[in-house]
C-alpha positions in Angstrom: 41.0 15.2 -10.9 40.7 11.4 -10.6 37.1 10.3 -11.2 35.5 7.6 -8.9 35.4 4.3 -10.6 34.6 1.8 -7.9 31.5 1.3 -5.8 33.3 2.2 -2.6 34.2 5.6 -4.0 30.7 6.1 -5.3 28.9 5.4 -2.0 28.9 9.1 -1.0 27.2 10.0 -4.3 24.6 7.2 -3.8 23.7 8.6 -0.4 23.5 12.1 -1.8 21.0 10.9 -4.5 19.1 8.7 -2.1 18.8 11.4 0.5 16.8 13.5 -2.0 14.7 10.8 -3.5 13.6 9.1 -0.3 12.1 12.4 0.8 9.8 12.7 -2.2 6.2 11.8 -1.8 6.9 8.2 -0.6 4.3 7.4 2.1 3.3 3.7 1.8 6.8 2.2 2.2 7.5 3.6 5.7 3.8 3.0 6.7 3.5 -0.7 6.0 4.9 -3.7 7.8 8.3 -5.0 6.5 9.4 -8.6 6.0 13.0 -9.0 4.8 13.2 -12.7 5.9 12.7 -13.9 2.3 16.3 -14.7 1.4 15.5 -18.3 0.3 12.5 -17.4 -1.9 12.9 -17.2 -5.7 10.9 -15.0 -8.0 7.3 -16.3 -8.2 7.6 -18.4 -5.1 5.4 -17.8 -2.0 6.1 -17.3 1.6 3.6 -18.4 4.3 2.5 -15.8 6.8 0.8 -17.3 9.8 -2.6 -15.9 10.9 -4.2 -16.8 14.2 -8.0 -16.6 14.3 -10.3 -15.4 17.0 -10.5 -17.3 20.3 -14.0 -17.8 21.7 -14.2 -17.4 25.5 -15.7 -20.2 27.5 -17.3 -20.3 30.9 -15.1 -21.4 33.8 -16.1 -24.7 35.5 -14.0 -25.6 38.5 -12.7 -29.2 38.4 -9.8 -31.5 39.2 -7.9 -30.8 36.0 -7.7 -28.0 33.5 -9.9 -28.5 30.5 -8.4 -29.8 27.3 -9.3 -26.8 25.3 -7.6 -23.9 23.6 -5.6 -25.8 21.0 -5.5 -24.2 17.6 -3.9 -24.7 14.2 -2.9 -21.3 12.9 -4.2 -20.4 9.5 -1.9 -18.7 7.0 -1.8 -16.5 3.9 0.9 -16.2 1.4 3.0 -13.4 -0.1 4.8 -13.8 -3.4 8.1 -12.2 -4.5 6.7 -11.2 -7.8 8.8 -8.3 -8.9 12.5 -8.0 -9.7 13.8 -4.8 -11.3 17.1 -3.1 -12.0 17.6 0.5 -12.9 20.7 0.8 -15.3 23.4 3.5 -15.2 26.1 3.4 -17.9 28.8 5.6 -19.2 31.9 5.3 -21.4 35.3 6.9 -21.2 34.5 9.8 -23.5 31.3 10.7 -21.6 33.2 10.5 -18.3 35.9 12.8 -19.6 33.5 15.3 -21.1 31.6 15.9 -17.8 34.8 15.7 -15.7 36.3 18.6 -17.5 33.2 20.7 -16.8 33.4 20.2 -13.1 30.0 18.7 -12.8 30.9 15.0 -12.7 30.0 14.5 -9.1 26.6 16.2 -9.6 25.8 14.2 -12.7 26.7 10.8 -11.0 24.6 11.7 -8.0 21.6 12.6 -10.1 21.8 9.4 -12.1 21.8 7.3 -9.0 19.0 9.5 -7.7 16.9 8.7 -10.7 17.7 5.0 -10.4 16.6 4.8 -6.8 13.6 7.0 -7.6 12.4 4.7 -10.4 12.4 1.5 -8.2 11.0 3.3 -5.1 8.1 4.5 -7.3 7.4 1.0 -8.5 7.2 -0.3 -5.0 5.1 2.6 -3.8 2.7 2.1 -6.7 2.3 -1.6 -5.9 1.4 -0.8 -2.3 -1.1 1.9 -3.4 -2.8 -0.6 -5.7 -3.8 -2.7 -2.7 -6.7 -0.3 -2.2 -8.9 -3.0 -3.8 -8.4 -5.1 -0.7 -9.7 -2.6 1.8 -12.7 -3.5 3.9 -15.0 -0.5 3.5 -14.8 3.2 2.5 -16.0 6.4 3.8 -16.4 9.8 2.2 -18.1 11.3 -0.8 -17.0 10.8 -4.4 -15.8 14.1 -5.9 -15.2 15.7 -2.4 -11.6 15.6 -1.2 -11.0 14.6 2.4 -10.1 17.3 5.0 -11.7 20.0 2.8 -13.8 21.5 5.6 -11.9 23.8 8.0 -11.8 22.5 11.6 -13.4 19.2 10.7 -11.5 15.9 11.1 -14.5 13.6 10.6 -13.1 12.2 7.3 -10.3 10.8 9.4 -12.3 9.8 12.4 -15.0 8.1 10.4 -12.3 6.0 8.7 -10.9 5.2 12.1 -14.4 4.1 13.1 -14.4 1.5 10.3 -11.2 0.0 11.7 -12.5 0.2 15.3 -15.7 -1.5 14.3 -13.7 -4.2 12.6 -11.6 -4.8 15.7 -8.3 -3.5 14.3 -5.5 -2.9 16.8 -5.3 0.9 17.6 -1.7 1.1 18.6 -0.1 1.5 15.2 -2.5 3.1 12.7 -1.2 4.6 9.5 -2.8 7.0 7.1 -1.5 7.7 3.6 -3.0 10.7 1.8 -2.7 12.2 -1.6 -1.0 15.5 -2.1 -4.5 17.1 -2.5 -5.9 15.7 0.8 -2.6 16.6 2.5 -2.8 20.2 1.2 -6.4 20.4 2.6 -5.1 19.2 6.0 -2.2 21.6 6.1 -4.1 24.6 4.8 -7.5 24.3 6.5 -7.0 22.4 9.8 -5.7 25.3 11.8 -5.4 23.3 15.0 -2.5 21.6 13.4 -0.5 24.6 12.4 -1.4 27.1 15.2 1.5 26.5 17.6 -0.5 27.4 20.7 -3.2 24.8 19.8 -1.0 22.1 18.3 1.6 22.3 21.0 4.4 22.1 18.4 5.7 24.1 15.4 6.5 21.0 13.4 3.8 21.6 10.7 4.2 25.4 10.6 8.0 25.4 10.4 9.0 22.0 9.1 5.9 20.8 7.2 5.6 17.7 9.3 2.1 16.6 10.3 3.1 13.8 12.6 0.4 11.9 14.4 -3.3 12.8 14.7 -5.6 10.9 17.2 -2.8 8.3 17.4 -2.6 7.9 13.6 0.7 8.4 11.9 0.1 10.6 8.8 2.0 10.1 5.5 1.8 11.6 2.0 2.3 9.7 -1.2 2.3 10.7 -4.9 1.1 7.2 -5.7 -2.3 7.3 -4.1 -4.7 6.1 -6.8 -6.8 8.9 -8.2 -10.0 8.8 -10.2 -10.0 5.0 -10.1 -11.8 3.5 -13.1 -15.0 1.7 -12.0 -17.2 -0.9 -13.6 -20.1 -0.2 -15.9 -22.9 -1.9 -14.0 -26.2 -0.1 -13.9 -29.5 -1.2 -12.2 -27.9 -4.5 -10.9 -29.5 -6.3 -8.0 -28.7 -9.1 -5.7 -30.8 -12.2 -5.7 -33.7 -12.4 -3.2 -31.7 -14.5 -0.8 -31.5 -13.0 2.7 -28.3 -11.1 3.8 -26.5 -12.0 7.0 -24.0 -10.0 8.9 -20.5 -11.0 7.9 -21.6 -12.4 4.5 -19.0 -11.7 1.8 -20.3 -13.6 -1.2 -23.2 -11.8 -2.9 -25.2 -13.6 -5.6 -26.5 -11.5 -8.4 -29.8 -11.6 -10.1 -30.4 -11.3 -13.9 -31.0 -7.6 -13.8 -29.4 -4.5 -15.2 -26.4 -4.1 -17.5 -22.7 -3.9 -17.5 -20.1 -5.3 -15.1 -18.9 -4.8 -11.6 -15.1 -5.0 -11.3 -12.6 -5.7 -8.5 -12.0 -2.5 -6.6 -15.5 -1.1 -7.1 -17.1 0.5 -4.1 -20.8 -0.5 -3.8 -23.8 0.2 -1.6 -26.9 -1.9 -1.2 -30.5 -0.7 -0.7 -31.3 -0.2 3.0 -27.5 -0.1 3.9 -25.4 3.0 3.9 -22.1 1.2 4.3 -19.7 1.5 1.4 -18.2 -1.9 0.7 -15.2 -2.7 -1.4 -15.5 -5.5 -4.0 -12.4 -7.6 -3.9 -13.3 -10.1 -6.7 -16.1 -10.9 -9.1 -17.4 -13.8 -11.2 -19.3 -12.8 -14.4 -20.1 -15.3 -17.1 -21.0 -12.6 -19.7 -21.2 -8.9 -20.3 -24.3 -8.3 -18.1 -25.4 -9.6 -14.6 -26.9 -13.0 -14.8 -28.0 -15.9 -12.5 -24.9 -17.5 -11.1 -22.8 -14.3 -11.2 -21.3 -13.2 -7.9 -19.3 -10.4 -6.3 -17.2 -10.9 -3.2 -16.8 -8.2 -0.6 -13.6 -7.7 1.4 -13.7 -9.1 5.0 -15.4 -8.7 7.4 -18.3 -8.4 4.9 -21.8 -7.1 5.4 -22.6 -5.0 8.5 -26.3 -5.0 8.0 -28.6 -8.1 7.9 -31.5 -8.0 5.5 -34.5 -10.2 4.8 -35.6 -12.1 1.7 -35.8 -9.6 -1.2 -33.7 -8.3 -4.1 -31.5 -5.4 -3.2 -30.4 -2.7 -5.7 -26.6 -2.3 -6.0 -25.2 1.1 -6.6 -21.6 1.8 -7.7 -19.8 4.7 -6.2 -18.3 7.0 -9.0 -14.6 7.1 -9.7 -12.7 8.3 -6.6 -9.3 8.9 -5.1 -8.2 6.1 -2.7 -6.5 7.5 0.4 -5.9 4.6 2.8 -6.0 4.1 6.5 -4.8 0.8 8.0 -3.1 -0.9 10.9 0.6 -1.3 10.1 0.5 -5.0 10.4 -2.4 -5.3 7.9 -0.1 -4.8 4.9 3.2 -6.5 4.3 6.1 -5.5 2.0 8.6 -8.3 1.5 11.9 -7.3 -0.1 15.3 -8.8 -0.8 18.2 -8.1 -3.1 18.3 -9.8 -6.5 20.1 -13.2 -6.5 23.5 -13.8 -8.0 24.4 -17.3 -9.3 26.8 -19.3 -7.1 30.3 -18.0 -7.6 28.9 -14.7 -8.8 28.4 -13.4 -12.3 30.4 -10.9 -14.4 30.1 -8.1 -11.9 33.3 -6.5 -10.9 31.8 -5.3 -7.6 28.5 -5.8 -5.7 27.3 -3.7 -2.8 24.1 -3.7 -0.7 22.9 -0.2 0.0 20.2 0.6 2.6 18.2 3.7 2.3 18.1 5.2 5.8 14.7 6.7 5.4 12.5 4.1 3.6 14.6 1.2 4.9 14.8 -0.5 1.4 18.0 -2.3 0.8 19.2 -2.1 -2.9 21.8 -4.2 -4.6 24.3 -2.1 -6.6 26.3 -4.1 -9.2 29.1 -2.8 -11.3 29.9 -4.4 -14.6 33.1 -3.6 -16.6 32.5 -3.6 -20.3 34.7 -2.7 -23.3 35.6 1.0 -22.7 32.5 1.5 -20.6 31.1 0.8 -17.2 27.5 -0.4 -16.4 25.8 -0.1 -13.0 22.6 -1.7 -11.9 20.5 -0.7 -8.9 18.3 -3.7 -8.2 15.5 -4.9 -5.8 13.1 -7.8 -5.6 9.8 -7.4 -3.7 6.2 -8.5 -3.2 3.2 -6.9 -1.4 0.1 -8.3 0.3 -2.8 -7.2 2.4 -3.0 -9.9 5.1 -5.8 -8.4 7.1 -8.4 -6.6 4.9 -10.6 -6.0 7.9 -7.8 -3.7 9.3 -7.8 -1.4 6.2 -10.2 1.3 5.1 -10.4 3.9 2.4 -10.9 7.7 2.6 -12.4 8.5 -0.8 -12.5 11.8 -2.5 
């Protein structure tokens, strides 16, 4: 039997492998917004993403001419193509002959490509899951997994409330749960799997949750679990008053240890759970001049002049709910030099499920063949106010 030795002949095996891998617990990639218009951006270079701020309504005053108002200069944020990886596959003539004679060549090649795709997809998925530190606020109880109470969806609806209060668009909400939270939903929420109540047998027969309250549900093996928290204890803010929308919180010289980016904190007299997006600490303990910055839209509760105790929420899992447009995944295939390099063949391969387009390059060596499955990408939360955490 002639063994495939070109990319064209290997395409069926790539699809066979990709078809399995893309249906593993990959939930963030299909849930976020995609930007593949980054062909001219090199590694480490940034792309501007325009952001139009709020428009303040004005009263109407009839007159001879329309008022000269409404002009705006859009703001922007940036996203960087910061990752470029290749998963290698290689074999020589003896290895090819050995497995060809056993009749398992096709299966081995398919599985090797499967593992190559799997490795890169897992890296992209993990990068997206790591964006939990940019979410606006959190809901839930540390140590108690979401959806663990039968017939109760308040873990989801309370997270939805955060987005509604923040003004997030409600037309395209996405939720990515860990396997534990998903198991709770599938096993305990009977209205989803009872066909007469759900109106569909998708969950009971196919294991597909679909949409709940207009939220598209996803499951990911990369949801961050037991996230490490800072060491701060008995920290307080300064005595300056708090205002609604404030994000920069000055610290007093009180308590010990550090608050770190990604911590979830509460303040005395305020039950909201805020996500800390960045910190400034001069030493190993809170001191005058140190600050923490909360993700937008900042504080929900105004407070008068007084120091406020700061409490860190214990290590938690970070399930995420967000508007699809709040998170961007920018991807492209790795660059080749002008005129190409030593590759004998190059092929762009698009995964029909996740939508990621990989570059497959084949290099002919001395009595061996080397393949690379490559991808370049970057991730960014462009609207923190449109993201929330469901902790557990």
